[in-house]
N, C-alpha and C positions, 0 to 999 in steps of 0.2 A: 071459716078461716077451714081447707082441707088437711087431713090428716098429714098429707106431708108437708105442708108450710107449717104449721104449725111445731112438727118433730122439726124439723130445720130451725127455726126460730129458737125453739128449746137447748139442741146442742151448741147452739153459738153461744146462747146469753148463760148455760154452764161452762162453756171453753173460756168466756171473756173471764168471769168471776172466779174460775181456776187460778186464769193468769195471773188475775188482778192482786190474789191469795201469794201467789210465789212472787208477785213486783214486794209486798206488805211482807211477808217473814221470812224471804230468803236474803231481803236487801235494806230493806229500808230500816224494818222494827229491830233489829238483832243491832243496827247502827244508832239507835235511837231516833231518827228522820221522820217527819212526820207525813201524811196526806192530811189533805185540807177536806173540811165538810163534818159530818157526822163523823165518819172513820175516824178523820185525826182526833177529837173528842173521844172515842173508844180506843184510842191508843196510849191516851193521857190517865185514864182512868183505871184502861188495864195494866200500867207500869204503877201509878197510887197504890191500887187495891191488889196488887198481882191476881188478881181473874183474868181468866180468857177471853184472848180480844174479841175471838166470834161470838162470846155470850154479848156483849155490849155493841158490835155492830149492829147483831138481831134484833135485839131487847130496844133500841134506841130510834131503830129503822121502820118498829112496828106500826106509829102514829102516820107515820106518811104513806105506809100502804093504804091506810081506811082516807086519808086526804085525797092520796092519788085514784085512790077508786071513785070519789066524787067529782074529782076538780078535773080529768081528764079522761076517764076510762076504765073500763074491768081489764078490758088486755093487756094495756099499761101497767096497771094494777098488781097482776099477777105475771105480768114478764118481771116485773119489780122484788117481787119476792120470791118467785125463783130464785134469781140471780142473788139476790144477800141469803138466802138461804145456804145455798150451794157456796158461799162464801164465807158466810160464817164457818160451816162444817169444813172448808179447804183450809182456812188457818188455823182452824182446830188440829185437823191432822199435821199441818207442816208448821207448827209450833217448834217441834221437836227434834225438828230438820237443821241442822246446822247451816248460819249463813253461807252464802257463795263468798263474800268477802268482806275484810273487818277495813278496809282502803274507803274512809267515807265519801270519797270523790267518784270511787266508779261504784259504789251502792248507789247513791246520789242518783248517777247519771245512769244507770241501767235500771236500778227499780224504776227509776219514775218513766223510763221509755215501756216497761212490764206491764205496769201499770194502768197506763195510759193504753196500751195496746189492748187489754183487759176492757178498761169500761170502755173506748171506740166500738169494740165488737159487740160492747151486749147496750150500746146507744140507737149503735145502728140497727139492730135484730127488734127495737121498740120499748127494751126495758132502760132499769136504773140502776145503778149501786151504792145510791147517798140520797136522803131527801133532803140535802141541802135544796137542792133546784127548785124542787116544788114548795118549800118554803119563800123562798125568795118568789114564786109568782107570787106567793098570796101576799105576802109584802110588797109586793110592787105594785096592790091594786091602791095599797094607802097612802105610800112612802113614793117621795118627788125622785127617784131612783131605777135603773134600769135594772133586770135580772141581774147581767154580769156584776155590773156594779155590787147589789148588794150582795151577791157571792164573793165578789171580792174581798170588800167591810168583814163580814162572817170569818174568811179565812185568814184576815189578819191580822182578828183577834184572836184568834185559835195559836198559829202561831207564835203571837206576844207571851201569850197564855207558855206555852210550849219552851218559849226562855226562861222562865222561871223556873219551870219542871224539870227542865234537862238543863242543859245551858245554851247560852246565847247563838254559839257556831250554832248547833244542831235546829235552831230555828231557823238560820242562814240556810244551811243546808234544805230545810224542809220546801223553803220560797221556793228554791232552784229547781229542786225534785219535783214542786207541785208546777214550775212554767213548765219543767222535760215532759211533765205528761198530757198538761193541757193543750200544749202543739202536736205534741204527739196523737190524741185523741181526736185533731182538725184530720190530718193525715188517713188517720183509720177510718173517717167517718166519710171525707171527699176525695180520698184517691190520693196516691201520690200522682199520677195523672191529672192532675186538676183539670176540668175543662172552663173554657170563657164563652159569655156570650157577648158575639161582636152586633150595634145595631152602625149600618151608616148610610146619610141622607148625601145623596148627589144627584145631579142631571145625567151622569154618563151609569147611570145605575145598571144598567143590563152588561154593558161591557164589565162592570167591576163584579157582576155575578157571574158571567164566565169566566172571569179568572180564576175567580174564587173556585169555581168547579175544578176547572180545567189545571189550573196548578196545585192548588190544596188537596183537592181531590175530595170536597165537603160540598155537602147539599146548602141551599141556598134558600129562602122564601122574602116574595117581596109581601112589603107590608103597606096597607095605604095609609099616610099621614098628612096634615095637614099643620104650615107653619102659624107660628101663636103670634107675630107680629103682619105679616102680609096675606095672611090667610089665605094662600097660595098651595094649590095641592100637592103634595110631597110624595115619592116612594122612596121606603126604606128597607135596606137589605140586610137581613136578619140571617146569623150563622153560628151555627157553634163548633168552637175547637178548641185542641188543647194550646195548653198554656207555653210551649213550645212552637208554635204554630203562628202565633200573636206579631211577632217580628216578620214572619213573612207577608201574614194579612195587609202589615201596615205598608210595609213594604209596595204590594199590590194596588191597596188605595194609592199612597203618595206617586205612584206612576201614570195610574190614569187620571184621578183627581186631586192635586197638591189643595185645591181649598173642602172638601170634602168635608163634611162631619163624622167621627168618628165616635165612639162609647164602647166602650171592652169594659165587661164584669166578670165576677168572678158565678160559677154558680154549682150545688154542690151536689145534683146527680142531671144524670142526661139517659133517659130510658126512651125508644120504640122510634120511631121515623127512621130515617135512612142516615143517621149517624158513624154508622161503622165507614172506617176508613178505603176509599180506591187508591187507586194507587197515583203519585205526583211525579211530578217534572220541575 
């Protein structure tokens, strides 16, 4: 990696870690609302022992740094170490700053959003701020559950413990904050203007392709396919659009060939090619 790429990655990982610290120390922690994962455990231990939150976040995540180094790679491991270090230091300095609000609902909503933005930025630039995902990947190899399901079970256990340590309404608010943060992370990673991939199978593929180019301003690619039942050769029209253009694409296909096969799926990122939009009408 070039020095420019390393500097850019380090800057955004630090920015994401600071934002997560803001979400924790200025919204969630003062109102006894938890995040999930190792951070959630750290909040509970910090409350019970009155030790600094940043200390627990750093110490509890150290084993996952070494696991990530072996299982995923050194770039991920050092990016994670940088993020966790900045997160721990930031929570230390922000701990004495008064919370922005003592309204539980406002703290939950805005804390979840700020936290989700921070975590999303760090993930987007190749790091992590919590070892739960790494732990779930390891358990996934020996358990009949997906990584997402393992993380969900782990967090439900943490929120259940929080109900006993704090109050049950705090545990329920923690679930709301976690859900908001989870959705915000998706938006940050995928972008607000989510892209869609479309596959169209039709005998009128040339006419459909030309209409997509002329009316949507998007490029198309013609792929070779073969029917599984008939074994007849087919042409597949492939294109990438935004979610706001999905309805117009369906209208184009419906107008030209009502019997065409159309499949649309979400994609996380688009780079290169001629995806930049042309003028449409």
